[in-house]
TORDO-929337 format. One line per field, with one value per residue (C-alpha): residue number from 1; residue in one letter; x, y, z. Coordinates in Angstrom, 3 decimals. Example, Ala and Ser with C-alpha at 12.3 -4.5 7.8 and 13.67 -1.06 7.14 Angstrom:
! residues 2
nr = 1 / 2
rest = a / s
u = 12.300 / 13.670
v = -4.500 / -1.060
w = 7.800 / 7.140
! end
This chain:
! residues 214
nr = 1 / 2 / 3 / 4 / 5 / 6 / 7 / 8 / 9 / 10 / 11 / 12 / 13 / 14 / 15 / 16 / 17 / 18 / 19 / 20 / 21 / 22 / 23 / 24 / 25 / 26 / 27 / 28 / 29 / 30 / 31 / 32 / 33 / 34 / 35 / 36 / 37 / 38 / 39 / 40 / 41 / 42 / 43 / 44 / 45 / 46 / 47 / 48 / 49 / 50 / 51 / 52 / 53 / 54 / 55 / 56 / 57 / 58 / 59 / 60 / 61 / 62 / 63 / 64 / 65 / 66 / 67 / 68 / 69 / 70 / 71 / 72 / 73 / 74 / 75 / 76 / 77 / 78 / 79 / 80 / 81 / 82 / 83 / 84 / 85 / 86 / 87 / 88 / 89 / 90 / 91 / 92 / 93 / 94 / 95 / 96 / 97 / 98 / 99 / 100 / 101 / 102 / 103 / 104 / 105 / 106 / 107 / 108 / 109 / 110 / 111 / 112 / 113 / 114 / 115 / 116 / 117 / 118 / 119 / 120 / 121 / 122 / 123 / 124 / 125 / 126 / 127 / 128 / 129 / 130 / 131 / 132 / 133 / 134 / 135 / 136 / 137 / 138 / 139 / 140 / 141 / 142 / 143 / 144 / 145 / 146 / 147 / 148 / 149 / 150 / 151 / 152 / 153 / 154 / 155 / 156 / 157 / 158 / 159 / 160 / 161 / 162 / 163 / 164 / 165 / 166 / 167 / 168 / 169 / 170 / 171 / 172 / 173 / 174 / 175 / 176 / 177 / 178 / 179 / 180 / 181 / 182 / 183 / 184 / 185 / 186 / 187 / 188 / 189 / 190 / 191 / 192 / 193 / 194 / 195 / 196 / 197 / 198 / 199 / 200 / 201 / 202 / 203 / 204 / 205 / 206 / 207 / 208 / 209 / 210 / 211 / 212 / 213 / 214
rest = m / s / v / a / e / w / e / l / a / f / v / s / a / s / k / l / a / s / e / s / g / a / v / v / w / e / p / y / i / q / v / g / s / k / d / d / d / v / r / p / f / g / p / s / d / v / f / q / g / l / g / f / a / s / m / p / y / g / k / d / e / k / g / y / a / e / c / l / v / a / q / i / g / g / r / c / i / a / i / g / g / r / d / t / r / t / a / n / v / i / g / n / l / k / p / g / d / t / c / v / h / s / t / g / p / q / q / a / a / q / l / q / l / k / e / e / k / r / q / c / v / m / r / t / k / d / k / q / g / k / d / m / i / a / m / l / d / g / v / n / e / k / i / q / v / s / g / m / g / l / m / l / e / g / s / r / e / n / g / w / n / i / a / e / p / g / g / a / a / i / q / l / h / g / g / k / v / i / f / t / g / t / v / m / l / s / r / t / p / t / g / l / v / v / v / a / p / i / p / a / t / p / p / i / n / g / a / p / a / p / g / v / y / a
u = 32.385 / 34.259 / 37.159 / 40.491 / 42.201 / 45.843 / 48.420 / 52.065 / 54.218 / 57.853 / 59.185 / 60.985 / 61.950 / 61.274 / 61.396 / 60.135 / 56.937 / 57.705 / 54.959 / 54.651 / 58.121 / 56.522 / 58.035 / 56.524 / 57.085 / 56.558 / 55.332 / 54.609 / 53.458 / 55.151 / 52.494 / 54.686 / 57.969 / 59.839 / 61.347 / 59.153 / 55.928 / 54.772 / 51.688 / 52.864 / 50.787 / 52.486 / 53.588 / 51.984 / 51.479 / 53.348 / 51.957 / 54.796 / 55.115 / 55.088 / 58.598 / 59.914 / 60.488 / 62.387 / 63.141 / 63.656 / 66.574 / 65.653 / 65.880 / 69.330 / 71.052 / 71.182 / 67.471 / 64.590 / 62.189 / 58.482 / 55.368 / 51.590 / 49.666 / 45.970 / 43.683 / 41.737 / 39.455 / 41.118 / 44.589 / 47.276 / 48.430 / 51.557 / 52.159 / 54.645 / 57.744 / 60.634 / 63.876 / 65.214 / 68.821 / 68.819 / 69.908 / 73.268 / 71.412 / 68.416 / 70.523 / 72.316 / 69.139 / 67.941 / 64.523 / 63.988 / 66.472 / 65.608 / 67.611 / 67.095 / 69.223 / 69.633 / 67.656 / 70.442 / 71.638 / 74.536 / 72.611 / 75.693 / 74.398 / 72.737 / 71.388 / 71.286 / 69.419 / 70.374 / 68.087 / 70.156 / 73.501 / 71.955 / 73.764 / 72.980 / 75.272 / 75.648 / 77.556 / 78.737 / 81.742 / 84.586 / 85.781 / 87.866 / 84.828 / 85.987 / 83.640 / 83.139 / 81.219 / 79.806 / 78.489 / 76.829 / 77.360 / 75.262 / 76.397 / 80.113 / 79.498 / 81.465 / 81.229 / 83.241 / 83.844 / 86.180 / 87.133 / 90.028 / 92.424 / 91.263 / 89.637 / 87.852 / 86.686 / 85.245 / 84.554 / 84.230 / 87.271 / 89.718 / 88.371 / 88.790 / 91.228 / 92.116 / 94.398 / 95.545 / 97.277 / 100.772 / 100.804 / 100.067 / 97.465 / 96.023 / 94.347 / 92.347 / 91.933 / 92.085 / 92.946 / 95.879 / 96.532 / 98.783 / 100.469 / 101.922 / 103.945 / 105.886 / 104.158 / 104.690 / 103.653 / 103.539 / 106.185 / 105.950 / 103.470 / 105.911 / 107.847 / 107.262 / 109.241 / 109.383 / 108.614 / 108.102 / 109.703 / 107.950 / 106.397 / 106.034 / 107.224 / 104.945 / 106.018 / 108.458 / 107.643 / 105.384 / 108.078 / 107.951 / 110.305 / 112.471 / 110.288 / 107.180 / 106.062 / 103.728
v = -13.026 / -15.428 / -17.463 / -16.729 / -19.636 / -19.542 / -21.085 / -21.949 / -19.968 / -19.292 / -15.734 / -14.658 / -11.152 / -8.435 / -4.659 / -1.446 / 0.056 / 3.261 / 5.330 / 4.006 / 2.528 / -0.616 / -4.044 / -5.864 / -9.520 / -11.147 / -14.713 / -17.330 / -20.950 / -23.570 / -25.078 / -27.156 / -29.000 / -26.185 / -23.281 / -20.772 / -22.748 / -20.472 / -18.540 / -15.201 / -13.286 / -9.992 / -7.488 / -8.518 / -6.600 / -8.275 / -8.598 / -9.094 / -8.426 / -4.780 / -3.370 / -6.111 / -6.144 / -8.496 / -8.716 / -12.362 / -13.309 / -14.759 / -18.441 / -19.858 / -23.249 / -23.467 / -23.029 / -20.585 / -18.530 / -19.281 / -17.799 / -18.113 / -15.950 / -15.228 / -12.819 / -10.767 / -7.871 / -7.458 / -7.345 / -9.987 / -10.601 / -12.496 / -13.654 / -15.825 / -16.827 / -19.219 / -19.952 / -23.434 / -22.157 / -21.597 / -25.073 / -23.811 / -21.374 / -23.417 / -26.515 / -24.759 / -23.713 / -25.427 / -25.241 / -21.681 / -20.105 / -17.409 / -16.137 / -13.116 / -13.213 / -11.604 / -13.295 / -13.962 / -17.517 / -17.159 / -15.456 / -13.242 / -11.135 / -12.731 / -11.940 / -15.135 / -15.256 / -18.358 / -19.391 / -22.128 / -20.368 / -16.959 / -15.358 / -12.511 / -12.876 / -10.547 / -12.324 / -11.485 / -12.210 / -10.032 / -9.893 / -13.037 / -14.966 / -15.033 / -14.418 / -11.031 / -11.396 / -9.226 / -11.289 / -10.850 / -14.100 / -14.375 / -17.865 / -17.001 / -13.345 / -12.080 / -9.340 / -9.978 / -8.319 / -10.132 / -10.120 / -9.496 / -10.746 / -8.047 / -8.732 / -6.730 / -8.736 / -7.857 / -10.274 / -10.316 / -12.565 / -10.720 / -7.172 / -5.594 / -6.928 / -5.419 / -7.318 / -7.125 / -9.595 / -8.143 / -9.146 / -5.771 / -5.854 / -3.806 / -5.232 / -3.215 / -5.300 / -4.899 / -1.214 / -1.864 / -1.051 / -3.738 / -3.170 / -5.878 / -4.694 / -1.522 / 1.537 / 4.724 / 8.312 / 11.110 / 13.759 / 15.800 / 15.818 / 13.664 / 11.786 / 9.025 / 8.106 / 4.580 / 4.674 / 1.012 / -2.271 / -5.615 / -6.309 / -3.367 / -4.082 / -3.409 / -0.781 / -1.838 / -0.603 / 2.077 / 3.515 / 3.052 / 0.365 / 0.903 / 1.423 / 2.285 / 5.893 / 7.029
w = -8.156 / -10.393 / -9.098 / -10.789 / -12.502 / -11.558 / -13.851 / -13.250 / -15.672 / -16.503 / -16.174 / -19.327 / -18.233 / -15.683 / -15.855 / -14.286 / -15.658 / -17.552 / -15.886 / -12.318 / -11.818 / -10.383 / -11.039 / -14.028 / -14.905 / -18.296 / -17.703 / -20.331 / -20.592 / -22.739 / -25.044 / -27.378 / -27.581 / -29.325 / -27.430 / -29.260 / -28.682 / -25.894 / -24.790 / -23.366 / -20.845 / -21.603 / -18.948 / -15.657 / -12.418 / -9.578 / -6.057 / -3.559 / 0.158 / 1.257 / 1.440 / -0.819 / -4.587 / -6.875 / -10.577 / -11.637 / -13.864 / -17.254 / -18.091 / -18.895 / -19.085 / -15.277 / -14.644 / -14.590 / -12.483 / -12.335 / -10.768 / -10.523 / -12.969 / -13.638 / -15.474 / -12.916 / -13.843 / -17.202 / -15.636 / -15.742 / -12.173 / -11.064 / -7.494 / -5.660 / -7.510 / -7.110 / -8.925 / -9.622 / -9.435 / -5.668 / -4.496 / -3.205 / -0.922 / 0.182 / 0.714 / 3.579 / 5.397 / 8.572 / 10.256 / 11.493 / 9.039 / 6.486 / 3.523 / 1.279 / -1.850 / -5.241 / -7.986 / -10.471 / -11.143 / -8.678 / -5.843 / -5.608 / -2.698 / 0.334 / 3.792 / 5.859 / 9.184 / 11.191 / 14.058 / 15.724 / 15.243 / 16.109 / 13.195 / 10.796 / 7.788 / 4.811 / 2.058 / -1.448 / -3.667 / -4.921 / -8.546 / -7.972 / -6.764 / -3.129 / -0.197 / 1.440 / 4.710 / 7.485 / 10.407 / 13.798 / 15.722 / 18.878 / 19.906 / 19.826 / 20.792 / 17.831 / 15.198 / 12.038 / 8.669 / 6.275 / 2.622 / 0.232 / 2.912 / 5.353 / 8.713 / 11.398 / 14.408 / 17.801 / 20.658 / 24.450 / 24.742 / 22.478 / 22.082 / 18.654 / 16.060 / 12.686 / 10.298 / 6.673 / 4.302 / 4.826 / 8.485 / 10.077 / 12.849 / 15.706 / 18.794 / 21.337 / 24.455 / 28.227 / 28.076 / 25.727 / 22.094 / 20.616 / 17.250 / 15.026 / 12.041 / 11.337 / 12.810 / 10.800 / 11.548 / 9.011 / 9.799 / 6.610 / 3.725 / 1.732 / 4.403 / 6.947 / 10.009 / 11.461 / 15.189 / 16.150 / 15.141 / 14.650 / 17.085 / 19.467 / 23.029 / 26.039 / 28.595 / 31.356 / 34.886 / 33.451 / 31.135 / 27.371 / 26.131 / 23.030 / 20.015 / 22.085 / 22.443 / 25.211
! end
């Protein structure tokens, strides 16, 4: 059995095979100084981990994806793969950490698994380029979802908190429901009635205080 000769190649494009739907990469090797001085391998079958599939982003001014490629049994096979545009992700990793991220130049969607901090973090960006995050934080015993000025947070110390940019908030803690903001209940399909001022006042001697309804 002959030993395959693996070569390091750039990935120009990726697609799904028309018949099988499997991921196909199109690697090539630069053989000259000009951009078009290349030796393409053509569509190549990709061997990745089971349950995992990625489609590399093509080369641009920020960097490129590359892989190992070889001719085996008349088939062009690609394995491995890395992208030179991932410094902003890998630079934040510490020993024991793992990150799964989208393969575009911005790594716009990420799943970060932090060993030391005991965190699972899902992270992406909204249309304004601001972070949207869902996090399980084992060290601080906290669950948090935040983005677009909105926040949902749960912790042993403070219970559940929901807040929005206008200043309205709800806290569930110690058997109490605490409202901040103007509480409104629907009275008719087209009308609202204000039933609590800012902020709501806790009950006095077991009886609802003004603006609080039992």
